[in-house]
N, C-alpha and C positions, 0 to 999 in steps of 0.2 A: 422655574423662571428663576425664584428668588434664591435658590441653591447654586443655579449657573453663576447669577450676578456675586454672589460670595466668594465664589471661586475664583472668579475673575479678579475680583479684589485683592483678595488674598495672593493673588499671581502677581498681580502688579505690585504690592507691597514688599513682597521680597525682590522682585525685579529694579525697583527701587532702591532697595536696601543695597543693591550690587553696584548698583549705578553710584550711590554714594560712597560706597567702599571704595571705589577709584577715584573720587574727591576728595581724600584725606589731602591736608595741606602738606606740602612738601616737607621734609626731615631735613632741617639744618646739620643734624648729627650725622646721619646718614650720607648726605652730602659732601661733609668734611670727611667722611671716613673715606667715600670713594676718590676723592680729590688726593688725599694724603696716600691713598692706597695701603691702609693698614688699621687696625683698632687699636684704640688706646683704654687696656682694662688693667685696673685697679686690684691691686693682690695682696692676700696677708705678707707680711715680713719674711716668715719663712714657717709655715707649718706643714710639716710632713704630710701625705696624702690628700690635702687639700693645695696647697702652693707653696711650693718650695723649690729653689734653684741650687742646681749642682754647682760644682767647683767652675764647669765650664758656662754657667750662667743658663743652664737650659731648665725651664721650669716645667714641672710634671704636677699632678694632682687633679683631684676632681674639678675645682675648680677652676682649674686652669683648663680641663678639658672642655669645659662649656665654652670658654673664651674662643677657644680653637675651634669649635663647634659654629660659633656666632662668626666668625672669619670666614671658615667654609662655606655657610650660607649667605654671606654679603657679597665675599671678594671670590669664592670657587678656591680658595688656598686656606688652610688650617695655619700654616705658618705664619700668615699675615696680621699678626698681632703683637702689640708690643706691651709687656707687664710692668706697671708702676708698683713698687711694695709700699703698702700705705700701714702706719700704726693705727689701735684702736681710735685714738684722738682726732689724728690730721685726716682720717678716709672721707669725713663728710665734707671738707673744704676744699679735698681735693676732687671732689665729683662734681660740687658746686659750683667751683671755678671752671669748669670745664677740661680740666687738666685731662680727664680720664672720660671715656663713655660711659663707663659704667663701672659699678663694682660688683666684683666676684670674688669674696674672701671672707667666708663663714660670718656673715653678717644676720645676726637675729632680727627678724620680723616683728615691728611691735606698734601699738597705737602711736604712743607720742612720738615716734620716730617718722612715721606717716603724716603725721599731722602737723608737726613743728617745723621738720627739718628740710622741707621743699623736696623729698624724695618720693619714689615709688617702689614698690617692692611687685616684682614681674613674675614671682610665682616660687614654689617652693622646691630646692635641688637636693636638700638635706634635712632630715629629720633629727635635730638634735636636743639634747636633754643635759642639764646641770647635773654633775655630781663633783666628788671630791678625790685626788690622789693623794696617799698616805704613804707614810714608811711600812712596810709587812710588820717589822718587829713593833711597832705599835699596836698591834691588835685591834684596830677600831674596826667594829662588824657595823655598824650602823652611823648615819651621819650624827645622830643625838650622842653620839661618843665622842663627839669632837668640842663639846660643852668645855668650856674655859682654854681653850686652844687658840693660836695664832694662826692666821690665814693668810696666804699671800693671793693677791688677785690684782687685774691690769685696771687700770682708773677708767672710770669712763664707760666700762663694759656693762652689759645686763645682768652679767654673773656677779658685779660687786654689790647692786642692790638687791638681787634676789638672796643671795647669801646672808646679807643684814636684815632683810624681811624674815626670811624662814626662823632664824636664830631667836630674832625678837619677838614673832608671833609664838615662839615656844619656852620665852621666859629664859631663854639659854644665852650666858653669856660668851662670847668671844672676841678674839681681836683681830680686827681685818686692818691689814697692812695692805694698800695700793700700791703700785708702781706705774711710772707711765709708759712703760714698754712691757709687753708680754713676757719678752726673754729676762728681764730684770727680775720679774716677779717670781719666775720659772727659776731662774739663777740663784735666787734668795732661798727659796724653798731647796733646792738640792743643796744650798751650803749649809742648811740645818737652822737658818734664821725663822723659818716657820714650821709649824705641824702639817698642815696640808697646803695644797694650793686648787683652785676652784677653777674650772671650766667646762664647756662642754664634754662629754663624754668621746665625742670625734676627736676634740682638739687634744684631749689628755692623751689619747692614744699616740697620738703623732706627736707629741712634747716628749711622752715619757721614753721615746727613742734617743732623744738627747740627754738624758741623766748620765752621769758617770757609771752609774752601774743599776741599769732598768728592773734588774732583779730584786732589786731593794726595794721597789714601791709596787703598790697596788693600788688600782682604781674601784672605789666602791660602785656596786650596782646599784645602789640607789640611786633614783632620779628623784632632783626636789622642783623641778621645772619644766616645762615644754617649749622649746625655741627652735622653731621653725626659721630655715634660712635660705635665703635665695638671692639673685641678682638683683641689684637696685640702680635706679637710672634716675635722673632729675625731674622735675615739675615738668609737664608741658612735653611739645614734640612726641604727639599721641602716634606717629607713625614708626618711630625708633623704638618706642615700648612696645608697639605691635611686633615688632622682630624680635626684639630681646625676650618677650615673653613666650612666641611661638615657636623660637627654636628651641627653648627648651622644652615645651609643650612635643616639640617633635622628637625630641630623643627619647622621650618616656612613650610616649605612641608608638615610635618604630620597636621597642622592647614588648610591649604589650601584642604588636602586629606580627612578631618573630622575625623583623627585619635586621640584620645584624652588618656588619661592616663586610662579611664575608660573601653574603647572597643578595646584597642588594642590587646589584646588577641582573642578578635573575630573576628578583622578586619585580622589579620594574618592568621586565620584558613580559613576564608570563604570568603575576598575580591576576585573579581574577576579582579580588575583593577589591570595590573602590574605594575603600578609603585608603588602603595600601597604595594604590594609584595616585589617588590626589597628593597622600604624603611625598610620592614621590617625583611628583612632575608628569606623570605620564596623561593625566587627566586634569581637568579645572581650573588651570591659571591661576594657582592659590600664589604663589611668587609673586605676579604681575600685580595683585591686589596690592603689594606691600611696598611694590617698587625693586623687587629683586628677581634675577632668573626663575624660571618652574622647576629647574633643578635644585634648587637652595637647600631642599633636607636629603636629596640623594647626594651630594656633595658632603656635608655634615655628616652622615653616617656612614658614607664610604670611607673618609680620611680619619674620622674621630672613634665613630660607635655610637650604637645606643646607650641609653641610660645604662642599663646592666654591665654593659662591656666596660664603662668607663668606671663605674662602682667597684666591678672586681678588681681592676688591675692597679686603681688608686688605694682605696682602704679597705676594700673587702680580701676575700682568703688569698688572692693571689698578690696580694701586697703584704708590706710587713706589719701593716697594723692589726688586719685579719679581723676586722669587723663585720660581725651576720647584719645581712641586712635587716632584720627586726621591721621598723616601721618604713624602713626605705624599700621594703620589698613590694611589688604591684600589689593592687587591691584585689587581685584575685587569688593571691597569693598568700592574703594575710596581712599586708601591708597597707601602707596608705597612700601611695603613689598612683596616681592616675594623669591621664591628659585627658582635656575636652575633645570631644570628635573632630577631626579634619571633614567638615561638612561643608 
């Protein structure tokens, strides 16, 4: 009898939890997005592979793809997103003021940012690591070889502090010159005013393309920090945070479950996997729990693709950057990427 009572209590708990999920407070952000008919997404000023606009104003990149996935999930149309370029210094104010609904612009997750800036990080869409780009003729083999060098960096970035800490902790002297804009720091390095420029290895791969002669520069393979990056929202508005977080999870889960932009219709119609069916809205009514249609992730995957598809065309081997997956591979293939279950 006691066992039956415990089972009933557990069932009641989960039933109550499901009911509570339906009672999440309304989302001012989500309501505003639906009213205006598009998402406002804060992105990088221009970083090939992550967020970059061509001469027609068309945005592409890994971070851009995420915003498109979000628009497809929320509004049913991946094109219903407007991009606001933001610098390292202004991105927080642009987000906190409500000018954008989220940031998706290679922003590193740190404790102090989460604790003091009134922002929340909603997952990891790129495992980054800081290193340096140097001139090939300098014959720099390791980071320690940069002792007494002059290093360009963007002011207010995590890279600025990490570089200063790394050399100080090893009693190596360097001169760090910071610039208010990334492009100014890169230009200064390219013009020979600095011996090296430091940023994440993915960012460096994108910036290297902009150099006058990319072949004259090499990116060091040694990493001096781990800098996971992902979409950022303001504090509060838990329902919007839920949407932002689970759209990212959904793109990762889709890759792990073998769901692609090419087979998503067939998978929704024929898959016997309960998790696939819940992901694609064939059962479970997961979209309704967040105030979205139940085909939210079906739309995102159909129109934009899963995480792997996005990675390969923006920064992977199908792109100009040709970055190997590495830590950004699924955990089942030796990487760090995984999604909590859709249950």
